[in-house]
PALOMI-681342 format. One line per field, with one value per residue (C-alpha): residue in one letter; residue number from 1; x, y, z. Coordinates in nm, 2 decimals. Example, Ala and Ser with C-alpha at 12.3 -4.5 7.8 and 13.67 -1.06 7.14 Angstrom:
2
type (a|s)
seq (1|2)
east (1.23|1.37)
north (-0.45|-0.11)
up (0.78|0.71)
END
This chain:
259
type (m|t|q|p|d|q|v|l|v|r|r|h|g|g|t|a|v|l|t|l|n|a|p|r|r|r|n|v|l|s|a|e|l|v|a|a|v|g|r|a|m|d|e|i|e|s|d|p|d|a|r|a|v|v|v|t|g|a|g|p|a|f|c|a|g|a|e|l|s|t|l|q|a|a|a|d|g|e|f|d|r|v|r|v|v|y|d|g|f|l|r|i|l|r|s|p|l|v|t|i|a|a|v|n|g|p|a|v|g|a|g|f|n|l|a|l|a|c|d|v|r|l|a|g|d|s|a|l|f|d|t|r|f|a|q|l|r|i|h|p|g|g|g|h|l|w|l|l|t|r|a|v|g|a|q|r|a|t|l|a|a|v|f|g|e|q|w|d|a|q|a|a|l|a|a|g|l|v|a|a|v|h|p|s|d|a|l|v|a|a|a|v|d|l|g|r|r|l|d|g|q|e|a|a|y|t|r|r|l|v|q|s|t|r|e|s|l|s|t|l|r|h|a|e|a|l|a|r|e|t|e|a|q|h|w|s|t|g|r|p|a|f|r|q|g|v|a|d|l|l|a|a|l|a|r|r|r|a|g)
seq (1|2|3|4|5|6|7|8|9|10|11|12|13|14|15|16|17|18|19|20|21|22|23|24|25|26|27|28|29|30|31|32|33|34|35|36|37|38|39|40|41|42|43|44|45|46|47|48|49|50|51|52|53|54|55|56|57|58|59|60|61|62|63|64|65|66|67|68|69|70|71|72|73|74|75|76|77|78|79|80|81|82|83|84|85|86|87|88|89|90|91|92|93|94|95|96|97|98|99|100|101|102|103|104|105|106|107|108|109|110|111|112|113|114|115|116|117|118|119|120|121|122|123|124|125|126|127|128|129|130|131|132|133|134|135|136|137|138|139|140|141|142|143|144|145|146|147|148|149|150|151|152|153|154|155|156|157|158|159|160|161|162|163|164|165|166|167|168|169|170|171|172|173|174|175|176|177|178|179|180|181|182|183|184|185|186|187|188|189|190|191|192|193|194|195|196|197|198|199|200|201|202|203|204|205|206|207|208|209|210|211|212|213|214|215|216|217|218|219|220|221|222|223|224|225|226|227|228|229|230|231|232|233|234|235|236|237|238|239|240|241|242|243|244|245|246|247|248|249|250|251|252|253|254|255|256|257|258|259)
east (0.56|0.73|0.42|0.58|0.67|0.35|0.48|0.80|1.07|1.28|1.54|1.54|1.81|1.57|1.31|1.13|0.88|0.69|0.46|0.13|0.20|-0.05|-0.22|-0.42|-0.63|-0.61|-0.38|-0.70|-0.56|-0.55|-0.40|-0.11|-0.07|-0.15|0.15|0.36|0.29|0.33|0.71|0.78|0.78|0.90|1.29|1.23|1.17|1.51|1.68|1.73|1.79|1.50|1.23|0.99|0.74|0.56|0.34|0.17|-0.03|0.12|-0.03|-0.40|-0.54|-0.42|-0.61|-0.91|-1.02|-1.05|-1.12|-1.50|-1.47|-1.33|-1.66|-1.87|-1.73|-1.83|-2.18|-2.13|-2.08|-1.65|-1.57|-1.22|-1.09|-1.20|-1.01|-0.70|-0.80|-0.79|-0.39|-0.26|-0.34|-0.30|0.02|0.07|-0.12|0.10|0.45|0.67|0.78|0.58|0.38|0.33|0.05|0.05|-0.25|-0.15|-0.57|-0.88|-0.87|-1.16|-1.26|-1.01|-0.77|-0.97|-0.83|-0.55|-0.49|-0.65|-0.37|-0.09|0.02|-0.01|-0.16|-0.07|-0.28|-0.27|-0.39|-0.62|-0.69|-1.07|-1.16|-1.54|-1.53|-1.78|-1.98|-2.28|-2.31|-2.22|-2.52|-2.12|-2.13|-1.81|-1.53|-1.13|-1.24|-1.25|-1.54|-1.27|-0.98|-1.26|-1.34|-1.05|-0.90|-1.24|-1.49|-1.80|-1.96|-1.79|-1.78|-2.08|-2.11|-1.88|-2.04|-2.37|-2.42|-2.15|-1.97|-1.66|-1.33|-1.17|-0.85|-0.94|-1.18|-0.98|-0.76|-1.11|-1.20|-0.88|-0.79|-0.48|-0.24|-0.18|-0.23|0.04|0.09|0.05|0.37|0.56|0.33|0.57|0.87|0.66|0.67|0.96|1.17|0.84|0.99|1.35|1.34|1.41|1.75|1.96|1.72|1.80|1.58|1.51|1.35|1.19|1.00|1.00|0.80|0.55|0.46|0.35|0.17|-0.03|-0.10|-0.17|-0.53|-0.60|-0.51|-0.82|-0.68|-0.41|-0.29|-0.23|-0.06|0.16|0.36|0.39|0.56|0.70|0.92|0.97|1.18|1.36|1.43|1.56|1.74|1.96|2.05|2.44|2.16|2.03|2.37|2.50|2.16|2.26|2.60|2.46|2.24|2.46|2.78|2.48|2.49|2.81|2.88|2.52|2.65|3.04|2.88)
north (2.87|2.48|2.24|2.06|1.69|1.53|1.27|1.25|0.98|0.98|0.72|0.57|0.31|-0.02|0.21|0.48|0.73|0.80|1.15|1.23|1.62|1.83|1.89|2.20|1.89|1.71|1.46|1.29|1.00|1.23|1.06|1.23|1.16|0.78|0.80|0.93|0.69|0.44|0.57|0.61|0.24|0.15|0.34|0.24|-0.16|-0.17|-0.12|-0.43|-0.38|-0.19|-0.38|-0.16|0.15|0.43|0.60|0.94|1.22|1.62|1.88|1.77|1.49|1.13|1.11|1.26|0.97|1.01|1.40|1.52|1.52|1.16|1.08|1.29|1.16|0.79|0.88|1.00|0.68|0.75|0.44|0.43|0.73|0.52|0.22|0.46|0.57|0.20|0.24|0.44|0.19|-0.15|-0.06|-0.02|-0.35|-0.53|-0.41|-0.68|-0.46|-0.45|-0.13|0.09|0.34|0.66|0.79|1.15|1.30|1.19|0.90|0.88|0.69|0.53|0.71|0.46|0.27|0.31|0.25|-0.09|-0.15|-0.13|-0.39|-0.21|0.14|0.36|0.70|1.02|1.22|1.36|1.06|1.01|0.66|0.70|0.54|0.80|0.59|0.52|0.90|0.88|0.65|0.46|0.14|0.04|-0.05|-0.22|-0.43|-0.26|-0.48|-0.70|-0.54|-0.37|-0.70|-0.85|-0.56|-0.54|-0.80|-0.84|-0.65|-0.37|-0.31|-0.30|0.01|0.20|0.05|0.03|0.23|0.54|0.54|0.77|0.69|0.89|0.80|0.60|0.39|0.32|0.14|0.02|-0.21|-0.28|-0.09|0.07|-0.06|0.19|0.57|0.81|1.22|1.39|1.53|1.16|0.97|0.91|0.91|0.63|0.47|0.53|0.32|0.03|-0.01|0.04|-0.27|-0.44|-0.33|-0.53|-0.87|-0.96|-0.79|-1.13|-1.29|-0.97|-1.04|-1.38|-1.30|-1.04|-1.26|-1.56|-1.37|-1.21|-1.55|-1.74|-1.49|-1.62|-2.04|-2.15|-2.50|-2.58|-2.85|-2.60|-2.37|-2.64|-2.72|-2.31|-2.28|-2.64|-2.46|-2.12|-2.24|-2.48|-2.17|-1.95|-2.22|-2.23|-1.82|-1.79|-1.47|-1.80|-1.95|-1.58|-1.57|-1.92|-1.86|-1.55|-1.75|-2.03|-1.80|-1.58|-1.88|-1.95|-1.55|-1.67|-2.00|-1.82|-1.57)
up (-1.61|-1.49|-1.40|-1.06|-1.05|-1.00|-0.78|-0.55|-0.47|-0.21|-0.07|0.29|0.30|0.12|0.13|-0.12|0.04|-0.33|-0.24|-0.48|-0.54|-0.61|-0.28|-0.48|-0.66|-0.36|-0.51|-0.73|-0.96|-1.29|-1.61|-1.52|-1.21|-1.29|-1.50|-1.33|-1.04|-1.28|-1.40|-1.05|-0.97|-1.21|-1.11|-0.75|-0.86|-1.07|-0.80|-0.64|-0.32|-0.31|-0.06|0.06|-0.04|0.15|-0.04|0.12|-0.02|-0.01|0.11|0.31|0.18|0.07|-0.22|-0.30|-0.57|-0.94|-1.11|-1.11|-1.52|-1.58|-1.33|-1.59|-1.94|-1.76|-1.73|-2.09|-2.18|-2.17|-1.86|-1.97|-1.87|-1.52|-1.63|-1.65|-1.24|-1.19|-1.30|-1.03|-0.71|-0.91|-0.99|-0.62|-0.56|-0.81|-0.66|-0.64|-0.31|0.05|0.01|0.35|0.29|0.52|0.52|0.56|0.54|0.31|0.14|-0.13|-0.33|-0.52|-0.25|-0.07|-0.26|-0.33|0.04|0.06|-0.24|0.02|0.25|0.59|0.65|0.89|0.97|1.06|1.28|1.05|0.85|0.69|0.49|0.21|0.00|-0.14|-0.43|-0.24|-0.18|-0.59|-0.66|-0.88|-0.72|-0.62|-0.93|-0.90|-0.70|-0.37|-0.20|-0.25|-0.10|0.15|0.30|0.34|0.55|0.73|0.72|0.49|0.83|0.84|0.47|0.41|0.64|0.46|0.10|0.11|0.44|0.36|0.66|0.68|0.96|1.11|1.28|1.55|1.37|1.08|1.39|1.56|1.26|1.16|0.82|1.01|1.21|1.40|1.45|1.44|1.49|1.16|1.20|1.25|1.02|0.70|0.98|1.13|0.78|0.70|0.98|0.97|0.59|0.71|0.97|0.62|0.56|0.67|0.48|0.13|-0.15|-0.30|0.00|0.09|-0.20|-0.15|0.17|0.03|-0.22|-0.06|0.17|-0.02|-0.22|0.06|0.09|-0.20|-0.17|-0.02|0.04|0.38|0.06|-0.18|0.06|0.21|-0.16|-0.21|0.11|0.10|-0.19|-0.08|0.22|0.03|-0.17|0.10|0.26|-0.04|-0.01|0.20|0.41|0.52|0.60|0.81|0.97|1.14|1.24|1.36|1.59|1.70|1.81|1.99|2.15|2.27|2.37|2.60|2.73|2.81|2.99)
END
């Protein structure tokens, strides 16, 4: 029997929807699925007009994390299989495109990391966020605590990572983990609509802006941020799109005065 594609990709203008497609296994980050994510992202990013990627899961789960066999192998000293799982969400984290998680169901362990790796997170009604690490007595990995603390603050990160607190969609919204909650049947469409707001932007500008926004999280001094942003702003003023944007604004002002 032919195996279904591990990942599905559909394009909507400058936005691609990447769907983890192992619903019977709750989209666990197997080696095969991780490799498929990498290939799909390479293809998406090679399109010069690509601006955004929506990441979601097929079936009732977003991503249930690592396979149990991977965790069992780690207990036997084969930790390299865990590092392969890292590659799944780190590939999303390192994308030059803006990334949007459409969390349609449980995001557990490394699946939680996958959601955290995205720039923006939207939740469906049935979303559930569960670190699961403390329950398994395994230390969080893959930069989970770094990402979680920056998303929700140290206190809430402690509740989740240390005390094992789970968050449904509304609790995640209250914690600031997700930007919005949508009905499950409208979730992916809402994420695509968000991505497609960028269709009128020059793709190179979008990628530069995403890079600068991410860098701001790790820039400690204002002087360094000032230098980086000034250089990037200088770059943007030399783009034809900027000239056209100024011309469009002047024309709109002229019409308003005339009217």
